[in-house]
DOKOLNU-276385 format. One record per residue: x, y, z of N, C-alpha, C, O in turn. Coordinates in steps of 0.05 Angstrom, whole numbers, padded with zeros to 5 digits, always signed. Layout:
residues N
XYZXYZXYZXYZ
...
***
This chain:
residues 349
+00019-00022-00003-00005+00001-00001+00013+00022+00003+00031+00020+00020
+00009+00047-00016+00029+00071-00025+00022+00090-00002-00003+00092+00000
+00041+00107+00021+00029+00126+00026+00020+00153+00010+00029+00161-00011
+00002+00162+00023-00007+00195+00003+00015+00209+00008+00033+00206+00025
+00010+00226-00010+00038+00255-00004+00032+00266+00023+00051+00272+00037
+00005+00271+00033+00003+00278+00058+00025+00269+00082+00042+00278+00097
+00013+00242+00076+00029+00221+00095+00051+00220+00101+00059+00217+00124
+00067+00223+00078+00095+00225+00073+00109+00247+00081+00131+00244+00093
+00100+00270+00077+00103+00293+00090+00104+00296+00127+00121+00308+00139
+00081+00282+00138+00080+00282+00162+00099+00264+00167+00118+00270+00182
+00099+00240+00157+00121+00217+00169+00154+00232+00170+00170+00224+00186
+00160+00251+00154+00180+00257+00147+00193+00276+00168+00217+00277+00174
+00167+00292+00180+00166+00313+00193+00171+00304+00215+00189+00317+00227
+00158+00281+00229+00161+00266+00255+00186+00246+00254+00186+00233+00275
+00200+00242+00244+00227+00238+00236+00248+00250+00239+00269+00245+00251
+00239+00271+00226+00259+00300+00232+00264+00307+00262+00286+00311+00272
+00241+00307+00274+00234+00319+00303+00249+00298+00324+00264+00305+00343
+00240+00270+00314+00253+00254+00331+00282+00256+00339+00293+00254+00361
+00296+00261+00304+00332+00264+00311+00330+00275+00320+00339+00269+00341
+00319+00300+00319+00335+00325+00334+00326+00328+00354+00333+00349+00364
+00304+00309+00376+00297+00304+00393+00319+00296+00405+00330+00311+00421
+00326+00273+00400+00346+00249+00403+00380+00264+00408+00396+00261+00427
+00385+00282+00381+00401+00292+00384+00413+00318+00412+00434+00328+00422
+00386+00318+00413+00390+00347+00437+00385+00332+00454+00386+00346+00474
+00378+00309+00460+00383+00294+00488+00413+00288+00497+00421+00292+00520
+00436+00271+00465+00451+00266+00477+00472+00289+00478+00494+00285+00489
+00463+00318+00464+00478+00337+00478+00480+00349+00499+00501+00360+00507
+00456+00347+00510+00460+00339+00541+00464+00329+00560+00469+00341+00581
+00463+00300+00558+00476+00283+00567+00514+00286+00574+00527+00284+00595
+00523+00291+00547+00546+00303+00548+00551+00330+00557+00573+00333+00568
+00538+00348+00555+00535+00371+00573+00536+00363+00600+00555+00375+00611
+00523+00347+00616+00527+00348+00646+00547+00324+00649+00549+00325+00674
+00557+00312+00645+00576+00288+00641+00601+00309+00640+00621+00304+00654
+00601+00337+00620+00627+00348+00629+00625+00367+00651+00646+00376+00660
+00602+00374+00661+00592+00398+00686+00599+00380+00709+00609+00388+00730
+00594+00355+00704+00605+00336+00732+00627+00339+00728+00634+00352+00748
+00653+00334+00711+00677+00326+00721+00690+00357+00731+00707+00360+00749
+00678+00378+00716+00690+00402+00725+00681+00421+00746+00693+00442+00753
+00654+00409+00755+00644+00433+00780+00660+00428+00799+00663+00450+00809
+00671+00413+00809+00688+00410+00834+00717+00420+00835+00731+00422+00855
+00725+00426+00802+00750+00435+00800+00754+00456+00793+00756+00472+00811
+00756+00468+00763+00758+00496+00760+00733+00507+00736+00738+00527+00723
+00710+00493+00733+00690+00497+00722+00664+00502+00741+00667+00504+00766
+00639+00505+00727+00610+00513+00730+00603+00492+00734+00613+00473+00722
+00580+00490+00755+00557+00468+00756+00542+00471+00742+00547+00492+00730
+00519+00458+00733+00499+00457+00716+00486+00488+00711+00485+00502+00690
+00477+00492+00735+00472+00522+00738+00482+00552+00743+00475+00572+00755
+00510+00542+00723+00521+00566+00724+00540+00578+00742+00555+00595+00733
+00541+00570+00770+00565+00576+00783+00580+00559+00793+00577+00535+00790
+00603+00571+00808+00624+00548+00819+00612+00536+00836+00590+00545+00842
+00622+00510+00849+00612+00497+00860+00600+00477+00858+00596+00467+00836
+00590+00463+00887+00563+00447+00889+00545+00465+00879+00548+00489+00878
+00521+00446+00868+00489+00461+00874+00490+00459+00900+00499+00442+00915
+00476+00485+00904+00469+00501+00932+00435+00485+00935+00416+00489+00920
+00436+00470+00957+00411+00451+00958+00394+00476+00969+00406+00497+00971
+00361+00476+00977+00345+00485+00987+00357+00495+01019+00368+00480+01036
+00350+00525+01021+00357+00537+01045+00348+00527+01071+00327+00539+01077
+00354+00512+01089+00346+00500+01116+00337+00527+01129+00345+00550+01125
+00320+00519+01145+00311+00538+01167+00322+00548+01182+00327+00530+01198
+00331+00568+01189+00355+00580+01212+00378+00589+01194+00395+00605+01202
+00377+00579+01172+00405+00587+01150+00403+00613+01137+00383+00618+01124
+00420+00629+01140+00426+00654+01125+00441+00656+01095+00465+00652+01098
+00437+00658+01079+00456+00660+01051+00464+00683+01041+00454+00706+01043
+00484+00674+01030+00499+00706+01018+00503+00691+00986+00502+00668+00977
+00507+00708+00978+00521+00708+00948+00539+00724+00940+00537+00747+00947
+00558+00719+00925+00580+00743+00925+00578+00742+00896+00569+00722+00884
+00587+00765+00884+00587+00771+00856+00614+00792+00851+00624+00808+00867
+00620+00788+00824+00645+00795+00816+00664+00776+00800+00656+00755+00791
+00688+00785+00796+00705+00761+00768+00717+00752+00780+00714+00749+00805
+00741+00744+00762+00762+00720+00771+00771+00719+00803+00774+00698+00816
+00775+00744+00810+00773+00743+00842+00759+00732+00860+00766+00728+00883
+00735+00727+00850+00707+00720+00873+00707+00692+00859+00708+00672+00873
+00706+00689+00826+00713+00657+00818+00731+00640+00834+00729+00618+00844
+00749+00659+00834+00773+00637+00844+00787+00628+00829+00791+00605+00833
+00805+00643+00802+00813+00634+00779+00850+00626+00799+00862+00638+00816
+00854+00601+00785+00882+00598+00797+00878+00576+00825+00899+00564+00831
+00859+00572+00837+00858+00559+00861+00831+00544+00852+00821+00551+00831
+00815+00515+00871+00804+00496+00867+00775+00517+00877+00777+00542+00882
+00755+00503+00878+00736+00521+00887+00730+00528+00911+00716+00547+00918
+00746+00502+00933+00739+00511+00957+00752+00522+00967+00748+00527+00991
+00777+00535+00954+00802+00555+00966+00796+00580+00950+00812+00598+00946
+00772+00581+00941+00766+00611+00932+00752+00624+00962+00747+00615+00984
+00747+00655+00945+00740+00669+00969+00715+00668+00978+00712+00678+01000
+00693+00659+00967+00668+00655+00974+00668+00629+00995+00656+00627+01016
+00681+00613+00985+00684+00585+00997+00700+00589+01031+00691+00581+01053
+00722+00601+01027+00735+00611+01053+00709+00622+01069+00698+00610+01087
+00699+00657+01057+00680+00666+01071+00662+00645+01088+00659+00644+01112
+00653+00629+01071+00616+00617+01085+00645+00597+01107+00640+00606+01129
+00667+00581+01110+00672+00569+01133+00681+00589+01160+00681+00582+01184
+00689+00618+01148+00693+00637+01177+00669+00640+01186+00669+00637+01211
+00642+00646+01172+00615+00653+01180+00608+00624+01196+00602+00624+01220
+00608+00608+01186+00598+00578+01204+00608+00579+01226+00595+00565+01242
+00634+00595+01239+00640+00587+01258+00626+00599+01281+00629+00590+01304
+00609+00621+01276+00591+00640+01285+00565+00630+01279+00554+00627+01301
+00545+00621+01255+00526+00612+01253+00518+00602+01230+00528+00609+01209
+00499+00585+01232+00485+00574+01204+00488+00595+01175+00471+00612+01171
+00508+00593+01161+00514+00612+01134+00514+00592+01116+00512+00569+01126
+00515+00592+01089+00519+00591+01065+00525+00614+01042+00509+00633+01039
+00547+00610+01029+00555+00631+01009+00558+00621+00984+00580+00611+00980
+00540+00621+00960+00545+00622+00937+00561+00637+00922+00557+00661+00923
+00584+00626+00903+00602+00635+00890+00588+00638+00859+00586+00620+00842
+00577+00668+00854+00567+00685+00831+00586+00696+00810+00577+00710+00792
+00615+00690+00811+00635+00709+00797+00634+00691+00775+00625+00669+00770
+00645+00705+00767+00657+00700+00729+00673+00713+00718+00668+00737+00713
+00700+00699+00711+00724+00713+00691+00713+00738+00673+00698+00738+00654
+00722+00753+00681+00730+00781+00663+00700+00800+00667+00693+00817+00651
+00684+00795+00690+00660+00804+00692+00670+00833+00714+00685+00832+00733
+00656+00855+00702+00656+00870+00723+00624+00880+00736+00604+00865+00737
+00624+00911+00744+00605+00924+00759+00583+00918+00748+00564+00908+00761
+00580+00924+00713+00559+00919+00697+00536+00891+00694+00513+00889+00684
+00555+00872+00707+00542+00839+00700+00519+00843+00734+00495+00836+00734
+00529+00855+00757+00517+00854+00776+00487+00857+00770+00473+00838+00778
+00476+00873+00759+00445+00871+00762+00429+00846+00741+00406+00838+00746
+00443+00839+00723+00421+00816+00710+00428+00780+00725+00415+00759+00728
+00457+00790+00733+00462+00771+00753+00445+00757+00779+00437+00734+00783
+00445+00778+00792+00422+00776+00816+00390+00779+00802+00371+00770+00815
+00388+00789+00780+00362+00780+00770+00355+00748+00763+00334+00736+00764
+00386+00738+00754+00380+00710+00748+00381+00687+00764+00372+00665+00759
+00394+00696+00787+00397+00677+00812+00384+00687+00829+00396+00682+00850
+00356+00704+00834+00344+00714+00846+00332+00686+00868+00325+00688+00892
+00333+00660+00849+00318+00642+00862+00326+00624+00886+00312+00609+00900
+00357+00631+00887+00367+00626+00904+00364+00637+00937+00378+00630+00957
+00344+00655+00935+00332+00661+00964+00358+00679+00979+00354+00681+01003
+00375+00687+00972+00395+00698+00991+00379+00717+01008+00355+00723+01003
+00397+00728+01030+00393+00753+01050+00413+00769+01053+00411+00788+01069
+00435+00765+01039+00456+00786+01034+00474+00784+01011+00487+00763+01006
+00475+00799+00999+00488+00811+00979+00514+00816+00983+00517+00828+01004
+00539+00810+00966+00564+00813+00972+00577+00832+00942+00584+00818+00923
+00578+00853+00940+00589+00858+00911+00615+00869+00916+00618+00889+00930
+00641+00852+00900+00664+00855+00905+00682+00848+00875+00688+00827+00864
+00689+00879+00867+00697+00882+00839+00700+00909+00825+00682+00924+00819
+00718+00912+00823+00738+00940+00813+00761+00932+00797+00769+00952+00785
+00776+00912+00794+00799+00905+00776+00787+00908+00749+00795+00924+00732
+00763+00888+00746+00760+00897+00714+00743+00917+00695+00735+00915+00671
+00742+00939+00720+00731+00958+00715+00745+00981+00711+00736+01004+00710
+00774+00974+00709+00796+00998+00715+00798+01013+00682+00799+01037+00677
+00797+00993+00666+00789+01027+00641+00767+01034+00637+00757+01034+00614
+00758+01041+00654+00736+01069+00665+00718+01066+00649+00705+01046+00642
+00716+01092+00639+00695+01096+00620+00699+01102+00589+00684+01105+00570
+00732+01103+00595+00745+01100+00558+00733+01066+00549+00727+01062+00525
+00730+01052+00562+00726+01024+00553+00707+01012+00574+00714+00992+00587
+00682+01025+00576+00667+01003+00594+00667+00977+00596+00669+00965+00574
+00666+00961+00620+00663+00930+00619+00637+00922+00616+00622+00932+00633
+00626+00907+00600+00592+00906+00596+00593+00874+00596+00573+00862+00589
+00613+00863+00601+00609+00833+00595+00596+00819+00618+00602+00820+00642
+00574+00805+00602+00553+00790+00620+00550+00762+00607+00529+00755+00595
+00573+00746+00610+00573+00716+00595+00548+00707+00604+00526+00711+00595
+00552+00697+00618+00529+00675+00621+00496+00689+00616+00478+00675+00607
+00492+00714+00621+00466+00718+00617+00463+00726+00582+00441+00732+00573
+00491+00724+00562+00485+00720+00542+00479+00695+00528+00475+00697+00503
+00477+00669+00541+00465+00647+00525+00443+00641+00529+00432+00638+00551
+00434+00639+00506+00398+00637+00503+00388+00615+00520+00367+00615+00531
+00403+00596+00521+00395+00564+00532+00391+00577+00569+00370+00575+00582
+00414+00587+00577+00415+00590+00601+00386+00624+00613+00375+00626+00635
+00384+00636+00597+00356+00658+00600+00328+00648+00604+00310+00657+00618
+00329+00625+00588+00306+00606+00580+00306+00589+00603+00287+00594+00619
+00319+00573+00609+00325+00552+00624+00336+00556+00650+00330+00539+00666
+00351+00575+00658+00373+00581+00675+00396+00556+00679+00417+00560+00691
+00389+00526+00667+00413+00520+00647+00432+00523+00633+00428+00526+00609
+00459+00525+00644+00489+00533+00624+00499+00512+00616+00504+00492+00630
+00503+00517+00585+00514+00493+00575+00541+00500+00574+00546+00522+00564
+00560+00486+00582+00601+00479+00578+00600+00465+00560+00618+00472+00545
+00589+00448+00551+00595+00430+00529+00603+00449+00495+00621+00441+00481
+00594+00464+00491+00611+00481+00468+00635+00498+00471+00655+00502+00456
+00629+00506+00490+00663+00520+00502+00690+00494+00503+00713+00496+00494
+00676+00473+00518+00698+00454+00515+00707+00437+00499+00727+00423+00503
+00690+00438+00477+00704+00431+00452+00715+00441+00436+00731+00434+00419
+00706+00461+00441+00727+00485+00420+00750+00492+00431+00769+00496+00416
+00751+00493+00452+00781+00495+00469+00795+00469+00467+00820+00470+00464
+00777+00434+00469+00793+00415+00467+00801+00417+00429+00814+00397+00422
+00795+00434+00409+00794+00430+00384+00819+00451+00380+00835+00449+00362
+00818+00472+00399+00846+00495+00381+00867+00484+00409+00887+00499+00411
+00867+00468+00424+00887+00459+00438+00908+00438+00418+00932+00441+00413
+00880+00408+00403+00894+00397+00382+00914+00408+00365+00937+00400+00361
+00896+00434+00352+00905+00450+00329+00937+00469+00342+00953+00475+00324
+00943+00475+00362+00959+00486+00377+00986+00471+00396+01005+00482+00406
+00979+00441+00394+01001+00430+00417+00990+00431+00434+01006+00431+00452
+00970+00432+00443+00962+00441+00471+00964+00462+00489+00959+00463+00513
+00978+00485+00468+00976+00515+00482+00958+00522+00469+00953+00523+00444
+00943+00530+00494+00916+00541+00485+00915+00573+00488+00898+00587+00477
+00935+00583+00503+00941+00611+00503+00949+00614+00475+00929+00628+00468
+00961+00612+00459+00967+00609+00430+00950+00608+00412+00954+00616+00389
+00928+00595+00422+00904+00590+00400+00883+00619+00407+00874+00635+00390
+00880+00620+00428+00863+00652+00437+00887+00670+00426+00874+00684+00409
+00910+00677+00424+00921+00690+00412+00919+00683+00382+00938+00697+00375
+00914+00678+00370+00918+00673+00338+00885+00679+00332+00882+00692+00311
+00858+00670+00349+00840+00688+00355+00835+00718+00349+00819+00730+00334
+00853+00727+00366+00854+00757+00371+00866+00769+00355+00871+00793+00360
+00875+00757+00329+00904+00765+00308+00924+00773+00316+00937+00789+00303
+00931+00764+00344+00956+00763+00355+00981+00749+00335+00975+00727+00324
+00997+00756+00332+01016+00736+00327+01033+00713+00340+01055+00722+00345
+01030+00686+00348+01046+00673+00363+01064+00659+00350+01065+00652+00326
+01083+00655+00373+01101+00637+00353+01086+00600+00349+01071+00586+00362
+01099+00597+00326+01087+00562+00317+01102+00551+00339+01125+00553+00347
+01075+00537+00350+01090+00513+00371+01083+00475+00363+01090+00454+00374
+01065+00482+00337+01064+00458+00337+01044+00462+00307+01027+00479+00302
+01056+00439+00290+01050+00434+00263+01025+00411+00255+01029+00400+00233
+01005+00403+00266+00987+00383+00278+00986+00365+00251+00986+00378+00229
+00985+00346+00250+00989+00316+00230+00951+00318+00221+00934+00332+00231
+00951+00304+00204+00924+00299+00193+00906+00283+00214+00883+00290+00210
+00907+00267+00230+00897+00254+00248+00893+00278+00268+00870+00279+00275
+00907+00297+00280+00897+00319+00290+00881+00339+00285+00868+00353+00300
+00884+00338+00258+00871+00356+00248+00838+00347+00239+00817+00360+00238
+00842+00323+00236+00816+00318+00235+00796+00310+00262+00772+00307+00259
+00809+00307+00284+00804+00305+00307+00790+00337+00303+00767+00343+00296
+00807+00350+00310+00800+00381+00318+00771+00388+00302+00751+00397+00314
+00773+00381+00272+00747+00380+00256+00728+00374+00263+00709+00389+00260
+00728+00346+00277+00702+00335+00286+00694+00345+00312+00670+00341+00316
+00710+00361+00338+00701+00364+00355+00688+00389+00353+00669+00397+00366
+00706+00407+00329+00693+00430+00325+00665+00433+00309+00654+00454+00306
+00657+00410+00300+00639+00408+00283+00615+00401+00309+00596+00417+00310
+00615+00381+00326+00600+00386+00347+00587+00404+00361+00563+00407+00366
+00614+00423+00369+00616+00452+00383+00595+00464+00375+00578+00474+00390
+00596+00467+00337+00578+00482+00331+00550+00462+00327+00533+00470+00310
+00546+00448+00336+00523+00438+00330+00507+00442+00358+00483+00442+00361
+00525+00445+00375+00512+00452+00409+00506+00482+00413+00493+00494+00430
+00521+00489+00391+00518+00526+00397+00489+00531+00373+00474+00551+00373
+00488+00510+00356+00467+00518+00337+00433+00515+00360+00412+00528+00355
+00437+00496+00381+00419+00502+00396+00407+00526+00407+00384+00535+00404
+00430+00537+00422+00430+00570+00429+00425+00590+00409+00418+00613+00416
+00428+00583+00381+00426+00606+00365+00392+00607+00366+00380+00627+00373
+00381+00584+00360+00362+00576+00349+00338+00590+00376+00316+00601+00372
+00354+00586+00407+00335+00593+00430+00333+00618+00434+00316+00630+00446
+00361+00633+00417+00361+00666+00423+00344+00677+00409+00336+00698+00420
+00331+00670+00385+00309+00686+00372+00284+00690+00394+00268+00709+00392
+00282+00668+00416+00257+00672+00430+00263+00694+00457+00244+00702+00472
+00281+00700+00459+00295+00717+00482+00307+00743+00472+00304+00746+00448
+00320+00763+00485+00325+00784+00472+00351+00794+00497+00346+00792+00521
+00377+00803+00488+00396+00807+00505+00397+00833+00507+00401+00844+00486
+00393+00852+00530+00383+00869+00534+00418+00896+00526+00437+00900+00541
+00416+00905+00508+00434+00933+00498+00452+00946+00516+00445+00962+00534
+00476+00939+00512+00493+00958+00543+00490+00990+00539+00493+00998+00516
+00484+01011+00563+00480+01036+00555+00505+01052+00570+00506+01054+00595
+00523+01061+00554+00544+01072+00563+00534+01107+00574+00523+01125+00560
+00541+01108+00599+00529+01137+00617+00554+01150+00611+00577+01141+00611
+00540+01183+00605+00561+01206+00595+00559+01219+00622+00579+01227+00634
+00529+01222+00634+00536+01236+00655+00525+01227+00675+00502+01219+00674
+00540+01228+00700+00526+01215+00725+00502+01231+00739+00501+01256+00744
+00484+01211+00743+00458+01207+00757+00462+01212+00786+00443+01216+00800
+00487+01212+00798+00491+01199+00832+00522+01214+00840+00536+01206+00858
+00529+01238+00819+00554+01252+00824+00584+01249+00825+00604+01261+00831
+00575+01220+00812+00611+01212+00809+00620+01224+00781+00606+01231+00763
+00647+01224+00781+00653+01242+00763+00674+01221+00734+00665+01198+00733
+00691+01225+00720+00703+01219+00707+00728+01206+00719+00737+01217+00739
+00745+01179+00710+00730+01158+00693+00715+01144+00696+00707+01131+00676
+00703+01138+00727+00686+01123+00738+00657+01128+00737+00641+01120+00755
+00650+01140+00717+00619+01137+00718+00600+01120+00711+00577+01120+00721
+00611+01098+00687+00588+01072+00684+00602+01053+00719+00585+01044+00736
+00623+01051+00722+00622+01044+00750+00614+01045+00770+00602+01026+00781
+00617+01065+00780+00599+01085+00801+00567+01074+00791+00551+01061+00805
+00563+01081+00767+00518+01075+00763+00515+01041+00766+00496+01029+00776
+00535+01031+00756+00534+01000+00763+00527+00988+00778+00510+00971+00777
+00544+00998+00802+00545+00992+00831+00513+01000+00843+00497+00984+00851
+00510+01025+00840+00495+01043+00851+00457+01023+00837+00434+01022+00848
+00465+01012+00817+00426+01001+00799+00432+00974+00813+00412+00960+00815
+00453+00964+00822+00455+00937+00835+00443+00930+00864+00431+00910+00871
+00452+00957+00885+00459+00967+00916+00418+00965+00911+00405+00946+00920
+00404+00990+00895+00382+00989+00886+00363+00970+00886+00342+00974+00898
+00368+00946+00872+00353+00927+00861+00359+00909+00885+00338+00898+00892
+00376+00902+00897+00381+00889+00931+00365+00901+00950+00354+00885+00965
+00361+00919+00952+00337+00936+00960+00319+00932+00967+00309+00926+00989
+00310+00938+00938+00281+00930+00926+00271+00906+00934+00247+00905+00937
+00290+00880+00939+00276+00857+00937+00279+00849+00966+00283+00825+00972
+00278+00864+00981+00285+00859+01014+00307+00856+01026+00309+00851+01050
+00329+00858+01008+00357+00846+01015+00381+00864+01030+00381+00889+01030
+00400+00849+01040+00424+00861+01053+00447+00869+01031+00451+00851+01015
+00463+00891+01030+00483+00889+01014+00505+00901+01024+00501+00921+01037
+00537+00888+01022+00557+00896+01027+00569+00905+01008+00568+00888+00990
+00582+00927+00999+00593+00936+00972+00626+00941+00976+00634+00964+00982
+00640+00923+00973+00669+00915+00979+00691+00923+00956+00694+00916+00933
+00709+00942+00975+00731+00954+00958+00751+00930+00960+00751+00916+00980
+00767+00924+00939+00786+00897+00940+00816+00910+00953+00823+00932+00960
+00828+00883+00952+00856+00896+00962+00874+00911+00932+00873+00905+00908
+00889+00932+00948+00890+00960+00923+00918+00940+00911+00936+00926+00922
+00909+00946+00883+00928+00934+00861+00950+00944+00857+00952+00968+00853
+00967+00931+00858+00995+00942+00860+01013+00962+00822+01009+00961+00798
+01031+00977+00842+01043+01000+00821+01041+00976+00786+01048+00952+00783
+01027+00996+00765+01027+01026+00767+01004+01035+00769+01001+01059+00763
+00984+01021+00776+00956+01030+00781+00940+01032+00805+00916+01031+00809
+00965+01035+00822+00956+01039+00855+00941+01051+00862+00925+01046+00880
+00941+01077+00846+00931+01109+00855+00912+01111+00846+00895+01124+00857
+00908+01096+00818+00883+01098+00804+00861+01084+00817+00838+01090+00820
+00874+01063+00824+00851+01039+00847+00843+01053+00863+00821+01064+00857
+00852+01059+00882+00859+01072+00904+00833+01098+00895+00811+01097+00908
+00836+01116+00879+00817+01140+00862+00796+01126+00870+00785+01131+00892
+00785+01099+00847+00756+01089+00840+00757+01080+00861+00741+01062+00855
+00761+01076+00883+00750+01059+00913+00741+01084+00925+00717+01088+00930
+00759+01105+00930+00748+01132+00947+00729+01148+00931+00719+01169+00939
+00724+01136+00903+00688+01159+00890+00668+01134+00901+00648+01141+00913
+00671+01108+00899+00654+01085+00903+00650+01091+00928+00627+01099+00929
+00660+01091+00949+00659+01090+00974+00640+01123+00985+00619+01123+00999
+00653+01146+00974+00637+01171+00979+00605+01164+00961+00583+01171+00969
+00611+01150+00941+00581+01149+00930+00553+01142+00952+00531+01152+00956
+00571+01113+00967+00555+01091+00980+00548+01114+01005+00524+01114+01012
+00558+01125+01013+00556+01130+01050+00539+01162+01034+00522+01172+01048
+00544+01175+01005+00524+01193+01004+00491+01184+00994+00468+01187+01001
+00506+01172+00976+00466+01157+00967+00445+01147+00990+00422+01153+00994
+00469+01127+01004+00449+01105+01028+00455+01119+01052+00457+01106+01072
+00459+01148+01054+00469+01147+01090+00449+01136+01107+00453+01125+01128
+00421+01142+01092+00407+01132+01118+00392+01098+01114+00370+01093+01122
+00407+01080+01102+00396+01065+01098+00417+01041+01107+00437+01032+01096
+00404+01035+01132+00417+01009+01154+00429+00984+01138+00445+00968+01148
+00417+00983+01110+00426+00951+01103+00439+00953+01072+00432+00942+01051
+00456+00970+01079+00477+00989+01055+00504+00993+01075+00507+01005+01096
+00524+00977+01058+00553+00985+01077+00566+00984+01055+00558+00970+01036
+00593+01002+01051+00612+01000+01038+00637+00983+01060+00635+00987+01084
+00656+00967+01052+00673+00965+01064+00697+00959+01049+00701+00942+01032
+00722+00987+01064+00741+00975+01042+00769+00955+01049+00785+00957+01067
+00768+00941+01032+00789+00918+01046+00818+00924+01032+00836+00907+01028
+00818+00945+01026+00845+00955+01005+00865+00939+01025+00879+00922+01013
+00868+00942+01048+00893+00938+01066+00885+00905+01079+00893+00897+01101
+00875+00895+01066+00871+00861+01085+00893+00848+01062+00896+00823+01066
+00901+00852+01051+00930+00833+01036+00945+00842+01015+00937+00849+00993
+00970+00842+01024+00999+00860+01001+00990+00837+00984+00987+00813+00991
+00984+00849+00961+00982+00839+00930+01008+00839+00927+01013+00823+00910
+01038+00855+00938+01056+00852+00928+01072+00831+00947+01096+00832+00949
+01058+00815+00960+01076+00791+00969+01068+00769+00959+01043+00767+00955
+01083+00750+00953+01080+00725+00937+01073+00706+00947+01073+00684+00936
+01063+00711+00978+01064+00688+01001+01023+00697+00998+01012+00685+01016
+01013+00706+00988+00984+00707+00985+00977+00708+00952+00954+00701+00949
+00987+00714+00936+00983+00720+00901+01010+00703+00887+01034+00699+00892
+00988+00696+00867+01011+00687+00842+01017+00698+00820+01030+00687+00802
+01004+00733+00822+01002+00739+00795+01002+00773+00807+00999+00790+00789
+01004+00781+00831+01004+00807+00838+00970+00814+00830+00966+00837+00821
+00945+00796+00833+00929+00809+00834+00904+00784+00837+00882+00794+00842
+00906+00759+00836+00892+00739+00841+00909+00721+00866+00934+00717+00869
+00882+00709+00888+00908+00708+00914+00900+00679+00914+00879+00670+00905
+00922+00665+00929+00924+00633+00924+00900+00630+00954+00881+00644+00960
+00909+00606+00968+00886+00594+00991+00891+00620+01013+00875+00638+01019
+00916+00617+01023+00916+00633+01042+00914+00664+01039+00910+00677+01060
+00915+00675+01018+00906+00710+01014+00874+00700+01021+00865+00707+01043
+00860+00687+01004+00826+00688+01008+00820+00679+01031+00797+00684+01038
+00835+00666+01048+00822+00663+01071+00838+00685+01091+00837+00683+01116
+00847+00699+01083+00860+00726+01104+00840+00750+01093+00831+00766+01109
+00832+00753+01065+00804+00774+01059+00783+00759+01066+00761+00770+01060
+00781+00741+01075+00751+00716+01087+00755+00733+01117+00740+00752+01122
+00767+00727+01129+00765+00735+01154+00767+00767+01167+00763+00772+01190
+00773+00789+01143+00771+00816+01139+00741+00821+01132+00726+00840+01135
+00738+00803+01126+00702+00816+01103+00676+00799+01124+00653+00806+01125
+00690+00773+01140+00660+00767+01156+00656+00777+01175+00634+00770+01183
+00668+00795+01192+00654+00808+01218+00636+00821+01209+00614+00822+01219
+00644+00837+01183+00619+00859+01173+00592+00843+01156+00569+00853+01155
+00598+00821+01146+00576+00800+01138+00558+00804+01155+00535+00812+01152
+00575+00794+01187+00563+00779+01208+00540+00805+01222+00518+00803+01233
+00557+00826+01213+00541+00851+01230+00522+00857+01216+00502+00861+01230
+00516+00860+01184+00490+00868+01173+00474+00845+01179+00451+00849+01185
+00483+00821+01178+00459+00801+01184+00441+00807+01207+00416+00806+01208
+00457+00813+01224+00449+00811+01248+00426+00834+01247+00408+00829+01263
+00423+00856+01235+00414+00877+01237+00380+00875+01228+00366+00896+01229
***
């Protein structure tokens, strides 16, 4: 018996749909496996933040979230040696407290508002805003990076896909003999030294990995049509009295503090340890302006505190940092000890 034209079309569409669903399920399973391997080391868990997935907040426990760039994320250390993890251990010496690490490498203050909105479901009580380094270029080059929020899959579902990045980097390493820095330099049109000439097998494997990464990315591209990304707005004149070159930085922090207060939460704005020469003076000016803005704009608001941790650790001391900016486990522990009393005091109000 022959099928009618209409039935053939319906059958074909069903077959294509089933194949697409099967492919997406395979990609999801692979992505979960990569997340599982990475979440307790240098990667992110399936919901897009570092460390184990946070359980529902038990009765009587307080929860803080810490936002910032790589110094919050814990670049160069394991997840349990990062600043948020160190802060949690210190707070737990006094009362039940959990701290969730919402840091993301290279993000600045502009990312605070979308990150707080994306993770409001964590039911946090205290927010710690800890960033200034990634905003040092100032108003001449505002940092508007919001990496997680740029993922359509993440915006629509809360799930953060990591497989495309993982496969792309694996392919890049194959092409450049394991030198990922050289691969990224080539992608930025820099001129890295030739370190490796891949053979046919390596080129074939790299091409295959790249193909799977493109397939995984295509889902995000399709979903992207269903949700919009906010267009960055560059401030020219500050509405809150800040001046060039920190107008955008101050305005971004101010907007985040306002959002936290509207949620009925408490917020600590923390000035990071002072950067080393030659930007020490500029970093000090940045934080002085930020602190003055917080004290002026929120003078009568007991749930907002600015804490200057500029002297909490010496970034010129190799005992605490390996690159004069990112802290090792001891450096993070020292900053956590300086920050914890302020978090406890604010939580007690």
